[in-house]
N, C-alpha and C positions, 0 to 999 in steps of 0.2 A: 865585896862587891858593892859599888856604888849605886845610888838611885834616887832620882829628884823625889823631894817631898811629896810632890803632888802627883807623883805616881802612886803612891800608897793610899791616897785620898781616893784617886779614881779608881783602882781595883777594889776598894770598900764599895764606893757607888755601882760598880759593874755587879758585884756580889748581890747587892740590894736589889738591883734590875732583875737579876736572875731570880732572886726569891719572890719577889713580885710577879714575874712572868709564871714562875711554877704555880702560885696560889692561884692566878688568874686561869690558869689550865685547869685546876682542879674544880673551879667554880664553872666555867664554861663547860666543862664537861657533862653537868646535869643537863644542858640545855641543846645537846648535839643533833636531837631530832630535828631543832628547828632549822630551816634553809637558811644557809649561808653561816651556819656556826661554825664547821669545819674550815672555812676560809679564815674567820677569827682566831680559830685555835692554832690553825698553821703560822699565822703571821706571829701570835704570842710565842710559840714554840722555837720559831727562826730566831726572833731576837734573844730569847732565853739561850739558846745553842750559840748565837754570836758572841753575847755578852761572856760566857764562860769561857769560851774559845779566847777570845780578846783577853780576859784574864792570864790565861795560860801563856799567851804569846808575850806579854809583859813581864811575867813571873820567870818563865823559863830562861835557863843563862845560855844554852849552846844555839848557834845560829840555824841548824838543822831542825832542831826541836819549835825554833821560833816559827820557821819557814812552815813546817807541818802544822802548828796551830793557825796559822795565817790561813792557809790553804782551807782547812776545816771552818773556818769562819764564813767562807764562800758559800757554804750550803745554806746558812741562815740568809746572808746577802742575796742570794740567787732567789730564795722563794718568798720573803718576807712580804715583798712588794704585791707577789702573786695572791698570797693570801688574804691581804687587805683588800685587793681588786675583787677578789670574789665574794668577800663578805659586803662589799658596797654595792656590788651588782644585784645581788639579792635584796639588800637593804631599800634599794632604790626603786625596786620593781622591775628591774631589769634582768633578773635571774634566768628567763627562758633564752635569753642571747647565750649563755655559757652551755651550749650544746657540748655533747663529748667531744667531738672533734674540735671545737674551739678550745676548749679547755686542755685538751692533749696537745694541741700546738703551742698554746703559753707555757705549759710545762715543759715542752722540750727546748723552747728557746730559753726559758729560766734555768733550765739544767745545763746547757751548753755554757754559762757562766761558771757553774761550779766544775765541769769537766776541764775547762780551759786552766783553772787554776790549779787543779789537781796535775795537769801536764805542763806546766810553765816551763820546766827545765827544757822541754823539746822545741818551744818556739819562742817563748820569752815577749809573748803577746799580752799577758795580762800585767805581769812586771818586769821592766826591762832591767832595774838594777836593785840588789837589795842588800843592806848593810846595817850595822849597829846603829843607833841613834845617839850621836855625841861619843861615840865609841863606847858607851856603857852597854854590859850584858844584859841587865835589867832594864826591862824598859821595853818600849813597842818598835818595830822594825822602821828603819828610814827606807822608804820604797819610792822607786821611780816607776810609773804607771805605764804599761805598754799601749800600743794602737787599740787591740780590742777591749781593754779595761773602758775605754770611753764608749765603746758600743753597748756593753753591758750596763752602764750607768744611764745611757740613753733611753735603754729597754725600760730599765727602773723607773726612770723621771716619765716617761709615758705612762705608765700604770698609776703612778703616785699623782700625776696632772688629772687623769681621768678622777680618779678616786676625789680630788679636791673640787675638780668642777660639779661633780654629782653632789658632793657635800654641799656645796654652795648653791646649787640649784633647789635642793630640798630645803636648805636654811633660808631663802628668799621666798618662796613659792608657797610654802605649806602654812597654813592657818591654826595650827593647833599645837598639841603637846609635842608633835613630831618637829616644830620648829626649834622648840628649845632644847631637843635632843640633838638634832642635826648641826647647831650651832656648837655644842659641846664637841660634837666630834670633828666639826670642822675646826675648831680651836685646835685640838689635838694635832690635826696635820699641819700645822704650822711648824711645828718642832722639828720634825725629819727635814723639812725645807730648809729651814735656817741652818740646823746641824751640818747636814751634807754640802750645802753651798759653801760654808765657811770651811770644811774639810778640802773640798776640790780646790778652792779658790786660794788657798793658804791665809785667810783671813782670821782663822783659828787662833784664840789668845795663847794656847798650848799646840804649836803646830804639829808636833810628835804625836799627838793625840787624836783619835777619831772620836768625836761625839755622837756620832750617828746613832749608835745602838743606844746610848742614853734617852736621844730624842725618840726614837722609835719606842722604847718601853714608858716613855710619857704618852705618845700618841696611841698607844694600844691600851694604856690605862684609862685614857679618856674615852676610846670606843668601848672598852670593857664596861666601865662604869655606866656609862649611858646605856648601854645595851641591856646591862643586868637590873639598872633602877627602873627603866622605863618598860621593859620586857615586849618592845614594840614588835619584834621579829615572832613573838608568840601568835600574833595575829597576822597579818599580811600586809605587803610592802603598800606605800603611798603613791603610788603611781597614779592611783584613783581620785587624785585630788580635783581634777575637773569635773569629775560627774559627781562624785562626793558634795563637793560646794553648791553643784547646781541643782541638786535634787529638790522638790517641792514638799517632799516631806521631812520632817525633823528626824536627823540620825545621831544617835549617842552610842560610842564604842566602848565598851567595858573590856579590861582584861580579865584573866582566870580569878584575880582576887574583887572582882567587882567596883573596879577603880574606873574612872573615866578618864581614859585615854584619848578620845578625839570627839568632838562635837561640832556638827556642820552649822552654817549661818541660821537657817531656819529654827533649828533647836535651841541655839543662841538666844534669837528673838522669842521662843515661847517660854522659855524659862529666864530670859532677861539678865543672861549670864553676862558678867563684864570680865570673865577670863579667869575667875577664882575655882571654877569647878574641877580643872583638868588636876589629875592626880588625887581627887577625893573620892571616896566611896560613893555609888548612887545612892545610898541611905540618906547622904547630906542633901541630896536633891529631891529624892521621894521618899519619906519617912516610912510610907505605906510600904514599902519593896519588902521588908521583913516578913509581913503579913501574907502578902502575895506569894512569896517561895514557901511561907508554912504550908498554905493551902495545897501547892504544885510543887513540893521540893524539888523534883527531876525533870519536869517537864516545861514548856515555853511559857511565858506570861503574856495574857490577852486581857486587857483590862482597859477600862474608860477613866479619865481624868478631867478634871474642871477646871480651866485656867482662866482668869480675868485679865485681859490686854486691853488698855486703851479704855477702861471702863465696861467692857463687853464681855459677858460669860461665853467662854468657848468650849466645846466639848472636844477632845481628842481621844482617838484610839491608841493605845500603847500596846506594841506586839514585840516580842523577843525573837531572836533568830540565834542559834548557836553558831559560832566559829570553831571549827574543828580543826586539829591539827594533822599531821601526816598518819599518826596512827590511829585518828577517829575519835581523840579526847577532844573535849571542849575545853578551849584556850581561852574563852571570851564569850561575848554576846554582842550583837547589833540591836539597838533599840529602835523600832521605826515608831515615828509619832505622825499620825494622820489628823489632819483636820476634818472632823465627822458632824459639825454643828450643823449645816446644810441638811445632812441626811436624816441627822436626828428629828431635826424639824419637820423636814417631807414626811419622815414616817409617823410622826405624831400627827401631823395633819391627815395622812392616809387612814391613820386608825381612827380618828374621829370621823372621816367621811364615811369611812366602814362602820363604825357604830350607829351614826346616822340612818344609811343606808339599811342596816338590818332593823332598826326602828321603825324606819318607813315600810319596808317588807312586812314586819310583823303586823303594824296597825293598819295596812293595806288589807292584808290577809284577813283579818279578824272583821273588817269594814266588808270586803266581797264575799266571805263566806257565808254570812247571815241572810243577804238577799238571793243569793246562789242557792242555798238550801232551801228557802222558799220556793224558788222557780223548779227547783229538782223534785221537791214533795206534790206541788200541784201538777207538774207534768205527768208525774206518776198517777196520780189520781185521775186525771184527764183520761191517760191510757186504760186504767183499769176500770173506767165507766162509772165512777163515783158520782159525778155530777150528771148522769143520764146516759143513754146510748150513744156510742160514738160510730161513726163509719170507718171502713178501713185506711182511708185516706187519712181520717183524723187519728187514726193510731199510729199510720207511718210517720205523721208531724209530730205527734207526741214523743216518739221515739226519737226522731232527728233532735228534738230541743232537749231530751234526756242526754243523749249521747254529747251534744256540743257542751252543754251546762256540765256534765261529767268531766268531758275534757279539760274545762277551763277551771274547774275545782282542783282538777289533778295538778295544772299548771300552778296554780297558787298554792296548792299545798308544799310542791317542789320548790317555788321561791321562799315561801315561810320557813321550811324545812332548811334550805341552804342557810338563810340568815340565822337561825337557832343555832346550824351547826358552827358557824363562824365565830359565834359568841359564846359557845361553849354553854348553851342553855337546854341543852336536850338532856333529861332525864328518863331513863327507863323505869318502866313501872311494869314489873314482871309478876304475872299471875298464872293460874294453870288455864290451860284451854285445848279445846280438841282443835286436831289439825286442819279438819275441814272446816273449820270456823274461821281461818284465816282467809280462805279463798271465797268459801261461801257469799258474803255479802257482796263481794265486786262481780259474781258471775254474770250478774245480768247486765251490767256495763259491758264487761268483756266481752261476753257473749254478742251481744249486739254490735259492737264494732268489729270483730271478727267473722260474722256472719255476712255483715254489710259487705265486706271486700272476698266475700264466698272461700273464706278460711274455715279449718275446723280446729276447735279448740277442745284439746283434751287434758282432761284431769287425771292423775294418777298419785294415790297413797299407797306407800310400801306397806304391806302386811307388817313387817318386821318392826316397823315404827310404832313406839307406843303410844296408846290410844290419847293421852294427856300428855302434854310439855309444859314447860314453865319459861313464859318469857313474855315482850310487850307486843300484844295483837296489834296495836295501832301501827307501830313502826313495821313490825313483820309485814303486815296488808301493804304498807308503803312499799317495801321490796318489791313484793309479788305484784301490786300494781304498776310500779315502773318498768320491771322487767318484761311482763307480759304486754303492755301497752308499747313498749319499745319494738318488741318483736312482731307484734299485729302491723305496727307502722311501717316496717321494713320489710314486709314479707307481701307479695302479690300473689302468690300461688302455693297451695299446699296446707301446711297445719302448722298450729302452734301448741307444743305440749308442757304442761306444767306437771313436774313430778315433787314429791315430797317422798326422800327416801332416807333410810337409815345408812350412813356412809360407813362408820365404824362404831366399837362400842361405846364410846364417848362422843360422838358426832352425829349431826342430822344434815340434811341438806335441802335447798329449796333450788331446783333446776328448772330451767326454762329453755327448750329447745325448739327454733324454728328453721323454715325451710327458704329464708330470705336471701336478700342479697350479699350476705357475709361481711365480714371485715377484714381489711388487707392485713398482713403482719405488722407492717411499719407503723400502722395506725391505732394496735391493740391496746398499747400503754396511754394514748390519749385521751380514748374513749371515757377513760373514769376521772378525767379532769373536769371541772365545772366550766359551762358555757363553751366545750370543745364539741365539734360533730366533724364527722369524717366527709371530705369533700368528694362527691360523685356525683355524676349523673341523678341517680336514682335518689340520693340523700337530699339534692336540691329539690326535689319536687316536696319534700316532707315539712311541716312547721314543727317548731319546737324550739325550747331554750338550750339544748344540751345539758340539762340539770340532772336528768333521771339517772343514768349511769353513776355520776358523780354521786348521787345522795344514796344510791344502793351501796357503793363502794365506803363511804364513810360511816354509813349504819351498820354495815357488817363490821366495821373496824371497831366501832363503839362496843358491838356485842362480841366482842374478841373472837371474832371469826376472820374468814379470808374468802375472797372471790376468785374464781377461776374462769378464764373464757377459751374456748376452743374453736375458731372460725377459719375458714379460707374464703378468698373473693369468689362471689356468685355461690356459695356452698351451704351457706345458712351458718347459725350462730348457736353454741351452748354455752349459757352462763350457769355456773354452778356456785351458790353461796352456801359455804360450810360452815355450820354453829356447833357451838358445843351443846351437846344433848343433857337437857336438864329435865329430870323426870319429878313426878308429884311424888314427895314423901309422905309414906302413908304412916 
């Protein structure tokens, strides 16, 4: 049996093509969870099947056997372009277009070519005439194509044309590693165009041989190498280019091996990249990356970096966000780089201003408390008749002076306390004390203010409470003073009760109950914030800075306690400060 020598060479090439396709299938199988991979596997598998069936057509001797293998080739011919189309649609970010209905419709159209080839004896619309080439039994068939063959080819050409256009758009519009990747894929698409055109037009130097399967093998090889090398599809399609490049923050995209696969213009400017970073590990850009991962190996990175641009030192916040695949596994990271220079400068200025404010308040408190102490001392002496007999009107005047001076002293103490808390300068000095010592020195001031409004001030000490406790009397008095003063201020009728109770075996509590205006539920969290006051008609009549309850809450926290509030609008309030019970060690 005779055979042209180049047939043998072509059979070897087809077998090599099949082997390449088989190896690619094995390699791509491990990435099957990535969107679009099944399309690439279908394309590679179809070309492999086409090549093997073509080898059998050339090598078989009988006309019936050759026709059978020619028909089987149509399985690969019918589906190869569809597989490449599915892959390309996902690659270009258009995977959502491939709904089940559309994919099924494309598969039905592709299947029609294969079914027509299998039933050609009934209609002769794929092949109108079939014979040996040059009368040789070994070699490809000499085929005259029927009408429907060109419709099948037309469908394949439409898909391949769309694929080529998509790759061309990506290759010309992307500004990253994807541009190089897409150009490689676009180059691969030139092979099937050239080979099939030569076969259809008869310009093939070996007219009896169809070079298309070899060309498709090369195309799939280019697609697969680019796909496997850059692992782009481990992340997401690049249809986001317009948004990605327009972002005001710097963005760097990493694959699962911490390699840089994309970088937007802002990040390029920040790191002064000239295009050499793509494909390199992030450590080459940020040598400290390894230390950040050591500190937080499984979590996201949130760090500040300093970069000098045009002679100006700038500070950036670098944060990472994981990119997950369909199975929820991390396949990469996105680095967001934000310029926080102005924020840092503003924060430093604010901290400096806060420090100056706190220092001013501390100095002001010291300068005001001394003369206030003298005013209060002399007013008490006048009231008690230390300077001689006083009339009832003089006693009332002295009491008013004392009340006003004590209220002013309370305001000053709160301002100084707030400043000390903001600077962290409060130090607890805990010593043994009798519980009644906490409220005793305050009773004259508190009673006067309560009786002035016609209120009853009630003090209750739980018999179960130890006689002596350990704590800081000064700050405990500040808590009681602020709670009672607040209760008296917002109560017009009824009473204010101060209770010292044993809450549990290891806890005690200071509780202040009033019958005042109460606090609405929606405002109860805000009342513990500095300079916050409840907006209401009754509240608007009262003076104050809104610091009392804020200081109580902060002091309670410093003493490792907690504060509870029970209240309804118009039904009074119950403030309970719960503190650790520290007894005197005998």
